[in-house]
N, C-alpha and C positions, 0 to 999 in steps of 0.2 A: 136274639140276634141284634146286631147293631142297628140303630135307627139314626136316620140323617138329622143333623142339626141345621140351623139356619145358613151357616157357612157351606155346608154340603149342597144344600138345595140352590143357593145363589150360584156356586161354582159350576154345578152341572147345568144350570139354566144358561149361564153365559157361554158355556162351551157349545151347547146346541144351537144358540143364536149364531155364534161365529160359524159353525159347521154349515148351517142352513145358507148363509151368505156365500159360503165357498161352493156349495152345490149348485146355487142358482147361477153363479159366475160360470161353473163348468158346463151347465146345461145350455148357457147363452153362448158358449164358445169363447169367452173372455179369457179363460185359462185353458191350457192343454191338459191332456191326461197325465203327462209327465210332471207338469206343475202340480196338478191335483193329487197325485199319488201320495206324497208325505202328508198332505192335509187329511185324506180320507183314512190313511193308516192310523193316525193319531186317534181316530174315532172308530176303529174296529172294522173298517170297510175295506175288503179285498176285492180284486178283479180276478174271478176264477175263469175257467174254460168257456163256460156258456153265459155267465151273468155275474153281477156283483154278489158278494157274500158279506153278511153282517155277523160279527162275533161279539156276543154279549157277555160281559163279566158276570159270573156268579162268585163273588169273593168267598174263598175257602170252601166253596161248594155248598153253601147254606142258603136255603130258600124258604120263604113263607108260602103257605097256600095262596095268599093274595098274589105274590109275585108269580107263582106258577100259573095262576089263571091269566095274568097279563101275557106271559110267554105263549099261552094257547091263543089268546086273542090275537097276537101279532101274527102267529103262524096262519091263522084263519084269514086274516084281513089283508096281510101284506105278502104272504108267501104262498105255498102250495099245500097248506094244511098240515105241515109237520115241522119239527125242529131236530137238530141233531146234537145231541150231548157229546161232549169232547173229553179227551184225556187231560185237559187242564180244568176240568170241573166246570166249563163254560157251556153255552149253547150256540150253535150257529144256524143262521137261516140262509139257505143256498140260492133263493130266487127272488129277493127283493128288487124292485126297481130303484135305480138311484134317486129318483125324484121323491120316493117314499121315505128314504132312510132319515130324513130329519123328523118326519112324523113319528116313526117308530122310536127314535131317541126320545122324543117328547113324551110318548106313551110309557116308555120305560121309566122316565123321571118320575111319573106319577106314583110308582111303586118303589122308589128309591133305588133304581138300577140304571146302569149306564154301560157304555162300550168303550171307555177310555182305558188306554194301555193294554188292550187285548192284541195288539200288533205294534210293530216298530222296534227300534233298538232302544228299548226302555226296560224298566222292571215290570214284568207281566203279572198276571193275576196270581196272587200267593195262594198255593194249595196246601191242603192238609188232609188228615185222616178223615174219611167219610163217616166214621163211627165216633168222632170227637164228641165229648161231652156225655156219652152214653156207654162206651166200651167198658167192660169190667176190668181190663188190664191197664187202664190209663193211669199215668202219674199225675196229669192235670190236663185240663182241656186246652188244646193249643190254639184255639180259635181267637181268643183275646189277643195273643201275641200276633197272629196272622192279621188281625184287624189293626193293630199298632203299625205293623210293617206296611199295611196298605195305606194307612193315612199318611205315614212318613214319606212313602214312595210316590204318591200321586203327584204328577207333574213336578217331581223334585227337579229344581232347575240345574243341579249339578249332574244328575243322571238321567236326564231326558234324551240325551243323544250318546249313549254308550257305543263301544266299538261293535256290539252285537246285542240281540235280545237277551234278557237275563231272567232266570226263573228261581224262585225260592219256594222251598217246601218246609213245613213244620209238622213233626209228629209228637204225640204225647204219650206214647207207649214204647216198651221195649220191642214188641211186634210192630215192624214198620209197615204200615198200611198206606203211607204216603210216597213211597219210592224216594226217600231223600238223597240217596246216593246217586241218583241219576240227574241231580239238579245243580245248578251253579252255585247255590248255597243250600245245604240242608241242615236243619236244626232239630235235634232231639231233646225234648224236655226230660230233665232227670232231677233227682233230689240227692242232697248229701246225707251222710248219716245223722246230721243234726237238723234235717228237714229243710235246708235252704234250696230254693228252687233256681234252676238255671238251665243251660244248654250244653250239649255236645255239639261242636261246630264242624260241618263238613263242607269242603269247597272243591270246585272244579270237576263236578259230574256233568255228563251230558252224552246225548246219543248222536244221531246224524252220521255223517261220513267218517267220523272219528269217535267212536264210542269209548267213553273213558268212565270209570267209577270215581266218584268223589273221595278225597282224602281228608281224614280227621286232622284238623290243624289246632283244635282246642278241646280238651276232654271235658272242661267245665268252664262255662261263662256265666257269671252271675246275671240274674234276670234283669236287674237295673242297667246292665251294660249292653242290652241287645242292640239298641240303635247306634251306639258309638262304635261297637265293634263291627257291625254290618257296614256302617258307613266307612270304616277303614278298610275293609275288604273291597268295596266298590271303588274307593279312591285308588287303591293300588292297581286294580284292574283297569280303571278308566285312564290312568297315566301311562300304563304299560301294555295294554292289550293292543294287538295288531288292528290296524286300520287300513292297511294296504291290501289286505286279502281276506275277504268275508268268510272264506273256508277255514281260516286260521284265527279268527277274531274272538272266538268264545274264550271265557275264562279257563276252560279246561285245557286249552292249548298253552296258555301262559303258565299255568301251574305245572303241567307235564314238562314244558321246556326248561323252566328254571328250578323245578324241583319243589315238592310240598314244603320241605323244611325252609328253603330260602323264602318261598312265598310267605309262610307263616311269620318269619322273622320281619319281612317287610310290613306285614299287617301290624304286628306287635308295635313296631316303631311308629307307625302312623297312629295307632290307637293311643300311644302315650300322650299325644297331643289332643286327644279328643275325650278320653274317658271320664275326666272329672269336670267336663264342661256342660253345655246346656242340653247335650243329648242324653244325659244320665236320666233314667226314667224314675220319677218320683213314685213311691209306693201307692200315694193317693190316686195317681193318674192310672196305674195298673188296675187298681181296685175299681175306679170308675168305669174303665172299659170292660173289665171282667164282669160287672154287675149287668151288663146287657146280655151276657151269655149265661146267666144263672139258670140251672136246669128247671124244667117245669115242676110244680109240686105233683108228685105221683102218688096218688092214693093207693093204699094196699088194695090188692085184688087177689086174695088167697085162693079163689076158685080156679085161677089160671091153669094149674098143673092138672087138676081134675078134667077140666074142659079138653086140654090137649089130648090126655090119654083116650078120652072118649072119642074125640075127632079122628085120631089115628086108627082106631079100631073100625071106624065106619067109612073112612075115605083114604084109599091108596095115594090118591094124588096129593092130598094134604100132607100125608106122611112124607112123601118124597120132597115136596116143596119145603116142609118144615126141616128136614134133614140138611138140605143145601142152602136155603135162603134165609135161615134164622140164625142169629148170633146172640150170644149171652150178653145181658144188659147188666150194669152194676146194681140195679134193683131187681131182687129175685122174682118180683111179680111181672116184670117187663121183659121185653125182647126188642132186638134190632132186626127189622125186616128189610131184606135187599129185594128190590123190584127189578127183575131182569129185563133189560131192553135188547135181549138177544133171543127172541123167538125163533124157532127153527125155520131156516129159509128166509128170514127177515133181515133187514139192514141193520147191523150192530150200531147201537147208539140213537137210533130214530125213534121218536115218539110223535104220535098224532096229536092234533089239538084236542080231540075228543079224549084221548088218553091222558093228556096233561091235565085237563079239567077233572077228570075222574080221580087222578092221583091227588089233586088238590082237595077234592071232596074227602078222600080217605084220610088225608092228613088233618083235616078239620075234625072229622068225626071220631078218629081213633088215634091220631098222633100228635095232638097239641099244636096242630098247623105247622109243623116243621117238616121239611124235606131236604135231603142232601143229594148232591150229584157226586158220584165216585169218579176217580180217575181211570176206573175200568169201564166207564160209560154205562153205568147202571144208576138207578135212583134208589134212595133209602129213606125209610121212615125209622127215625132213630128211637122213638119212645112209643112202643106199642104194648098194651097190656096183654099178657099171655092169654088171658081169658077171651081177648078179641081176635086172636090170630085166625081161627077159623073163619069168622066174619070177613076179615080182610081177605084172606085167600080166596073166599067165594066171590067177592067183588072183583078181585084181580082176574079171576077166570072169565068173568063177564066181559072184561075189556082187553082180554088176550094178553095179559102181563103176568101170568101165573107160571111162567116156564121154571122148572125146577132145576136150574143148571148153574147157579153161581158157583164159580170156581172150577167148573168142569170143562171138558174139551170144546163144548158148543158156546161157552160164555167167551166169544171170541172178541178181541179188541181189533178194530180195523179202522184205518184212516179213509177218507173219501176216494182216495185214488184217482185214477184216470177218468172216472165218471164225472168228476167235478174239478179237480185240481189242476192248475196249469203247470205245476212243478212235477207232477207224476210222470212216471214212465210205464206203469202198468196199473191195471185194475185190482182193486182190493176187495171191493163189495161182492161181485159175483163169486170170488174164491171163498170168501168167508160163507157165503150162503150155501155153496156147494158142499163145503166141509161139513158145515153144521147139519145139512140134510143127511150126508153119508153116516154121520154118528148120531143120528136122531134118537135111536133107541134108548129110553131111559136105563134099561137094564144094562146096556153096554156102556153107557156114560158112568154109571155107578160102578161097574167092574174096573174101568180105567181109573177112576178116582180123580183127585185134583190134578189138573193139567192146565197150565196157562198158555194158550195159543194166541199169538199176536201177528198181525199182518200190516206191512207197510208198502205203499205203491211207489216209493222212491227212497233214495238213501238219506232223505231228510228225517226218516224214522218217526213220523207222527203217529204210527201204529205201535210204537215201542217194541219193534220186533227183536232188537238187540237183547232185551231182558225177558223174552218169552221162554218158557221151558222148551217149547217149539216156536221158533220165529220164522216168518215168511218175508222175504224181500223181493218185491217186484223190480225188475230191471229191464232195459231195453238192449237187445243184441240184434244187429243187422236188421233193425226196423221191426222186430217181433218181440213180444212180451216173453219174458222168461222169469222163473221164480227160484230163488236161492233158498235153501233151508239152513237154519241155524239151530243148534241144540244146546241145552244147558244154561240158558240165561235166566235170571231171576232179579225181581226188583225189591225184595223184602229185606230184612235185616242181614241176611246172608247173600247180598247182591253179587251177581256175576253177569259177564257179558257172554252171549251165546257164541259158539264156534261154527263156522261155516263147514259143512260136512262134505261138500263136493260140488260138482257142476250143477247148474240149474235145471229146471224142468219146465216143460211148455205148459200152457193153461189146461191143456187136456191131460196132462200128466200129474199135475201137482197134488190133486186130491188122492189118487192112488198112492203117491209118495208119502203123503201124511199117514195114510192108513198102513202102509209098510212100516213106518217109524212106530206107530202105536202098537202094532202087532208084534214087532220085535221086542219092545218093552214088555208086553204082557207075557210073552213066551219065556223071557229070561229073568224077569224079576224074582226076588227071593220069596216073595209072598205078597198077599194083597196089601199088607201093611207098608210095603216099600213103594213110595211114590215115584212118579216119573223122574223128578228132579234128583231124588236120592239114588235111583238106579244109575242115572247118567253120571252123577259124581263118582259112583263106584265102579262103573263099567267103562266109562269114556264113550268116545265116538265110534270106535272100532266095530262093535256089533251093528250099529246102525249103517255105517259105511258098507259093510259087507252085504247087509240085506238090500241096500238101495242100489249098489253099483257092482256087486259080485266080483268077478274076475278083475274088473278094473281097480277095485279097492285093494285086492290082494297084491296086484303089481305095483300099486303105489306104495 
C-alpha cells in the first residue's frame, strides 16, 4: 500500500494545525457555527442530530493492521467504543467531542491517515474493488490508479469548490464490484488485444432524489491519459454544472439534460488542449506508484485443499461460512475472506474497538497485515492461505464476526438514518435489525440465495437503496415514518435502478412486506438456480404488486 513521503506528512500536519486553530476559535465563540461549517467540512467533521461526527478517509478501502489498530484506539479513547464503516469504504465516528477532533486527526496522521475531502463539494474518497490485487478475474490492480487520482485531486485548486460533491470509482475486472455506474466518474480497467492497458470511461451516475446510471463516453482511454481526460470531464462539469439549485447540481443532471453525446463531445474538445501536456502520465511514474501495491510474496501452501475438506466434514458452521464468505484468489493456495459486519440483529457496518483490534491481529498473523473495507460495509482479508481458513474462522467466531451471510438477505446495507443523521426522515437501523432477525435461519437464507437488500433513511440514498435487489426508502408522511419498497436494482456490471412497487408501509408493516416479497419470489421462481434479480427481470413487478396490494394492484 502507498506510504506517505515528506510532502504528505508536512501537508497533513499543516492542515491539522490550521484546523486546531479553527476549533479553538469556534469553542471560544470567535466564529459562529455557520462560519465554522465550511472549515470543519473540509476536515471531515459533520454536525449530526446529537453530536459531531468525524468521517475518516480510507483511500480505495485499503488498511494496514497498524492503521486498523489506530482506528480501534480512536473508537476507544474518543468515541463510545465503536466505529461505523461506510459505503464509501471509509469509517465514521458518531460521538467525538469537537474539542477532541484535532487530537484525533493528530493520531490518524501518526499512521498516515486523515479526514481531508471526506465531505464538501470536492472530489471525495476514490473507491475501488475491495478484492483488488487478489481477485482471480482481475485485468489489473486498480489501486495504483486510484492512488494517482487521490494525489492529483487532493486540495486541487481548480476542483475544491465544485457545484456539488464528486465521486470516482475504479474497477479492475469485468465483474464490477465497485459499482462504477452509480458514480460521477466510473473507470473500468481493460486491455486491448495487443496488451495495452487503459480504461472504459463512464460519466454521470448517481443516486439521491434523481437516480441515474452513468453513460459510457469512451470505450478505451490509454492509461497515460487518465489525469488529462478526468481533468477535461471535471472542467466541463465545473463550468456548466448548476450552482443555483443543489438538487440539480450533480454532473448526472448536466449529462442527462444535454445528452451523453453532447457532453462527451465537450469533453473531447477540452481534452484536445490537455492530452499532450503536463498531465500525461509517464510510464516511470505509473511504475513507481504501482510498486507500492506489489502483491505480497505468497509461499506455496499445498496442504490447503486437504485442510478445507477435513474442516468441512467436521464443522457445519465452517462449511456455511466457507460457502458464503470465501472468494477465489488468483493464487490457487490462497483465498479472499469477507468478514461480515452484519451479525444478526446488530447494526450494519459497526465494529467495536475490540473487534477492530482482533481483525488487525488476524491480518498480521494470517493476511500479510492487509485489510480492506468494502462498499457493502464489510471487511476483507485479501490474502489468506486456504490452509489457514479454519483457524481464521475459529478466531472470528470468538469475536462474533463469523456470520456466514455475505451476499445473502441479512447482509444488509443501511445508512445511519434518523438515529443519527440530521437529514434523515426515517430510521434505517431498527428496520435492518428486524429484517435480519426475521430471516436469521441459515437454511432459509441459503434457500433464498443471493439477494442484495439496501436501506436508506432519506432520499439522499446513502444506503444505496436504488440499486438494491430489494431497496427500502424511509420517507416522512404527515409526521410519521413510512417505507417505500423498490425492486430490481443492481450495482454490478448489469446495473439497474429499482422500481417503486406501490404505496409505502409503516414501521410495523415493513418487515412483513419484505417477507411477502421474498416468499413471492420463492413460490414463483423457475428453480433454485434462478436468483431474485433474474426472476424480477423475467417476471417484472406484477407478481410482487399482486402479493403486496391484492385487489388494489389489480385495479391499478
